[in-house]
Residue frames as a rotation matrix with the C-alpha (Angstrom) as fourth column:
MET 1
0.057 -0.512 -0.857 22.43
-0.773 0.520 -0.362 23.69
0.631 0.683 -0.366 98.50
LYS 2
0.894 0.301 0.333 22.38
-0.443 0.712 0.545 20.15
-0.073 -0.634 0.770 99.74
SER 3
-0.052 -0.918 0.394 25.28
-0.712 0.311 0.630 17.95
-0.701 -0.247 -0.669 100.65
ARG 4
0.625 0.125 -0.770 26.46
-0.697 0.534 -0.479 15.41
0.351 0.836 0.421 98.11
LYS 5
0.939 -0.296 -0.174 28.37
0.335 0.903 0.271 12.18
0.077 -0.313 0.947 98.41
ASN 6
0.098 -0.968 -0.231 31.73
0.992 0.114 -0.059 12.95
0.084 -0.223 0.971 100.04
LEU 7
-0.718 -0.277 0.639 30.86
0.283 -0.954 -0.095 16.68
0.636 0.112 0.764 100.13
THR 8
0.004 0.688 -0.725 29.20
1.000 0.006 0.012 18.34
0.013 -0.725 -0.688 103.11
ARG 9
-0.002 0.103 0.995 27.90
0.312 -0.945 0.099 21.89
0.950 0.310 -0.030 103.18
PHE 10
-0.328 -0.136 -0.935 28.76
0.942 -0.118 -0.313 23.97
-0.068 -0.984 0.166 106.27
THR 11
-0.388 0.249 0.887 26.61
0.127 -0.939 0.319 27.04
0.913 0.236 0.332 106.87
TYR 12
0.065 0.342 -0.938 26.34
0.989 0.102 0.106 28.17
0.132 -0.934 -0.331 110.44
GLU 13
0.682 0.279 0.676 25.39
0.291 -0.952 0.100 31.69
0.671 0.128 -0.730 111.37
THR 14
0.945 -0.275 0.178 27.62
-0.284 -0.417 0.863 31.69
-0.163 -0.866 -0.472 114.45
ALA 15
0.466 -0.812 0.350 30.66
0.594 0.581 0.556 30.01
-0.655 -0.051 0.754 112.87
ALA 16
0.087 -0.550 -0.831 33.47
-0.419 -0.777 0.470 31.72
-0.904 0.307 -0.298 111.03
PHE 17
-0.876 -0.479 0.049 33.54
-0.192 0.441 0.877 29.07
-0.442 0.759 -0.479 108.27
GLU 18
0.401 0.915 0.035 31.02
-0.346 0.187 -0.919 28.71
-0.848 0.356 0.392 105.49
GLY 19
-0.176 -0.472 -0.864 31.77
-0.984 0.051 0.173 26.40
-0.037 0.880 -0.473 102.62
TRP 20
0.769 0.402 -0.498 32.20
-0.506 0.858 -0.089 22.78
0.391 0.320 0.863 101.61
ARG 21
0.009 -0.746 0.666 34.10
-0.823 0.373 0.429 19.94
-0.568 -0.552 -0.610 103.24
LEU 22
0.389 -0.035 -0.921 35.48
-0.667 0.678 -0.308 17.16
0.635 0.734 0.240 101.09
CYS 23
-0.125 -0.394 0.911 35.94
-0.881 0.466 0.081 13.94
-0.456 -0.792 -0.405 103.05
VAL 24
0.504 0.181 -0.844 36.84
-0.655 0.717 -0.237 10.65
0.563 0.673 0.480 101.38
SER 25
0.072 -0.448 0.891 37.64
-0.803 0.503 0.318 7.45
-0.591 -0.739 -0.323 103.27
ARG 26
0.623 0.032 -0.781 39.19
-0.579 0.690 -0.434 4.46
0.526 0.723 0.449 101.57
VAL 27
0.516 -0.359 -0.778 40.56
0.327 0.922 -0.209 1.29
0.792 -0.147 0.593 103.16
GLY 28
0.464 -0.234 -0.854 41.27
0.886 0.116 0.450 2.87
-0.006 -0.965 0.261 106.54
THR 29
-0.688 -0.701 -0.188 42.60
0.682 -0.713 0.163 6.24
-0.248 -0.016 0.969 105.34
THR 30
0.485 0.869 -0.096 40.60
0.817 -0.489 -0.305 9.47
-0.313 0.070 -0.947 105.43
PHE 31
-0.700 -0.616 0.362 41.35
0.708 -0.664 0.238 12.56
0.094 0.423 0.901 103.35
THR 32
0.392 0.832 -0.394 39.74
0.865 -0.478 -0.150 15.88
-0.313 -0.282 -0.907 104.27
LYS 33
-0.805 -0.547 0.228 39.90
0.592 -0.766 0.250 19.35
0.038 0.336 0.941 102.71
TYR 34
0.080 0.820 -0.566 37.77
0.665 -0.467 -0.583 22.45
-0.742 -0.330 -0.583 103.31
PHE 35
-0.595 -0.146 0.790 36.68
0.751 -0.451 0.482 24.79
0.286 0.880 0.378 100.50
SER 36
-0.442 0.350 -0.826 35.66
0.547 -0.625 -0.557 28.19
-0.711 -0.698 0.085 101.84
ASP 37
0.506 0.704 0.498 33.03
0.856 -0.342 -0.387 30.35
-0.102 0.622 -0.776 100.12
LYS 38
0.805 -0.228 -0.548 35.09
-0.057 -0.949 0.310 33.40
-0.591 -0.218 -0.777 101.05
HIS 39
-0.208 -0.976 0.066 38.26
-0.090 0.086 0.992 32.06
-0.974 0.200 -0.106 99.41
TYR 40
-0.648 -0.031 0.761 36.54
0.662 0.472 0.583 30.93
-0.377 0.881 -0.285 96.19
GLY 41
-0.985 0.173 -0.003 34.11
-0.158 -0.898 0.411 33.88
0.068 0.405 0.912 95.96
SER 42
-0.110 0.993 0.037 30.77
-0.968 -0.115 0.224 32.07
0.227 -0.011 0.974 96.17
PRO 43
0.067 0.203 0.977 29.19
-0.585 0.801 -0.126 28.80
-0.809 -0.563 0.172 97.32
GLU 44
0.940 0.341 0.020 28.91
-0.169 0.515 -0.840 27.62
-0.297 0.786 0.542 93.71
LEU 45
0.490 -0.834 -0.253 32.58
-0.602 -0.114 -0.791 28.23
0.631 0.540 -0.557 92.94
ALA 46
-0.284 -0.558 0.780 33.64
-0.946 0.298 -0.131 26.53
-0.160 -0.774 -0.612 96.17
LEU 47
0.450 0.532 0.717 31.45
-0.366 0.842 -0.395 23.55
-0.814 -0.085 0.574 95.28
ASN 48
0.942 -0.133 -0.309 32.97
-0.275 0.222 -0.935 23.36
0.192 0.966 0.172 91.78
ALA 49
0.025 -0.995 0.096 36.49
-0.850 -0.071 -0.521 23.38
0.526 -0.069 -0.848 93.26
ALA 50
-0.198 -0.037 0.979 35.52
-0.800 0.583 -0.140 20.70
-0.566 -0.812 -0.145 95.77
GLU 51
0.777 0.546 0.313 34.00
-0.248 0.723 -0.644 18.49
-0.578 0.423 0.698 93.06
GLN 52
0.701 -0.597 -0.390 37.08
-0.462 0.035 -0.886 18.82
0.543 0.801 -0.251 90.86
ALA 53
-0.274 -0.817 0.508 39.32
-0.939 0.113 -0.326 17.93
0.209 -0.566 -0.797 93.80
LYS 54
0.171 0.430 0.886 37.10
-0.611 0.752 -0.247 14.95
-0.773 -0.499 0.392 94.63
ASP 55
0.963 0.208 -0.171 37.33
-0.255 0.502 -0.826 13.67
-0.086 0.839 0.537 91.05
LYS 56
0.284 -0.940 -0.188 41.13
-0.640 -0.040 -0.768 13.97
0.714 0.338 -0.613 91.03
LEU 57
-0.298 -0.371 0.879 41.42
-0.941 0.266 -0.207 12.37
-0.157 -0.889 -0.429 94.46
LEU 58
0.480 0.585 0.654 39.21
-0.469 0.801 -0.372 9.42
-0.741 -0.129 0.659 93.53
LYS 59
0.859 -0.238 -0.453 41.14
-0.373 0.313 -0.873 8.82
0.350 0.919 0.180 90.30
ILE 60
-0.145 -0.981 0.131 44.38
-0.792 0.036 -0.609 8.56
0.593 -0.192 -0.782 92.24
VAL 61
-0.352 0.022 0.936 42.98
-0.838 0.437 -0.325 6.41
-0.416 -0.899 -0.136 95.05
ASP 62
0.616 0.718 0.323 40.89
-0.502 0.675 -0.541 4.07
-0.607 0.171 0.776 92.93
LYS 63
0.821 -0.355 -0.447 43.75
-0.319 0.364 -0.875 3.31
0.473 0.861 0.186 90.51
SER 64
0.003 -0.901 0.435 46.37
-0.959 -0.126 -0.255 2.84
0.285 -0.416 -0.864 93.22
ARG 65
-0.036 -0.090 -0.995 47.67
-0.009 0.996 -0.090 -0.49
0.999 0.006 -0.036 94.34
ARG 66
0.754 0.351 0.556 47.08
-0.568 -0.077 0.819 -1.80
0.331 -0.933 0.142 97.81
ILE 67
-0.405 -0.849 -0.339 49.70
-0.340 0.484 -0.806 -3.17
0.849 -0.211 -0.485 100.16
ASN 68
-0.909 0.129 -0.396 48.26
0.387 0.617 -0.685 -5.63
0.156 -0.776 -0.611 102.66
GLY 69
-0.073 0.997 0.016 44.80
0.973 0.068 0.220 -4.22
0.219 0.031 -0.975 101.93
LYS 70
0.445 0.180 -0.877 45.76
0.510 -0.856 0.083 -0.60
-0.736 -0.485 -0.473 102.60
LEU 71
0.981 -0.112 0.161 46.83
0.062 -0.604 -0.794 2.34
0.186 0.789 -0.585 100.47
SER 72
0.219 -0.972 -0.087 50.55
0.920 0.235 -0.314 2.65
0.326 -0.012 0.945 99.88
LYS 73
0.117 -0.267 -0.957 52.48
0.645 -0.712 0.278 5.51
-0.755 -0.650 0.089 101.49
THR 74
-0.880 -0.445 0.163 53.24
0.388 -0.478 0.788 6.84
-0.273 0.757 0.593 98.02
THR 75
-0.329 0.849 0.414 49.53
0.669 -0.099 0.736 7.10
0.666 0.519 -0.536 97.22
ILE 76
0.477 0.497 -0.725 48.77
0.874 -0.353 0.333 8.75
-0.090 -0.793 -0.603 100.56
ASN 77
-0.285 -0.677 -0.678 51.57
0.501 -0.709 0.497 11.28
-0.817 -0.199 0.542 100.02
LYS 78
-0.869 -0.008 0.494 50.40
0.476 -0.280 0.833 11.96
0.132 0.960 0.247 96.45
VAL 79
0.099 0.985 0.139 46.83
0.778 -0.164 0.607 12.67
0.621 0.048 -0.783 97.60
ASN 80
0.412 0.005 -0.911 47.99
0.785 -0.510 0.352 14.82
-0.463 -0.860 -0.214 100.52
GLN 81
-0.674 -0.697 -0.245 50.15
0.428 -0.639 0.640 16.86
-0.603 0.326 0.728 98.14
LEU 82
-0.590 0.555 0.586 47.21
0.612 -0.165 0.773 17.25
0.526 0.815 -0.243 95.74
LEU 83
0.461 0.836 -0.299 44.99
0.820 -0.272 0.504 18.56
0.340 -0.477 -0.810 98.55
LYS 84
0.089 -0.524 -0.847 47.73
0.701 -0.571 0.427 20.85
-0.707 -0.632 0.316 99.84
ASP 85
-0.831 -0.520 0.199 48.25
0.479 -0.486 0.731 22.41
-0.284 0.703 0.653 96.40
LEU 86
-0.162 0.855 0.493 44.58
0.856 -0.126 0.501 23.31
0.490 0.503 -0.712 95.96
């Protein structure tokens, strides 16, 4: 499986983690979440979970208002809570 925009595949034989990393940067703020193959059962299921999270995250961030060209604290907290709950 190849990496996709905002999603990177991690498969290292010597590392303990195999799965997908979601990383989205917008106006100076970066959001990151890891989706483990082991936790979701397979690489495909982990990818599906990561894509769904990316879609939700982008909906929140893209519709949010900016304060002085940056994301508001409310938006940042909302996205962090979304990623925490996954």
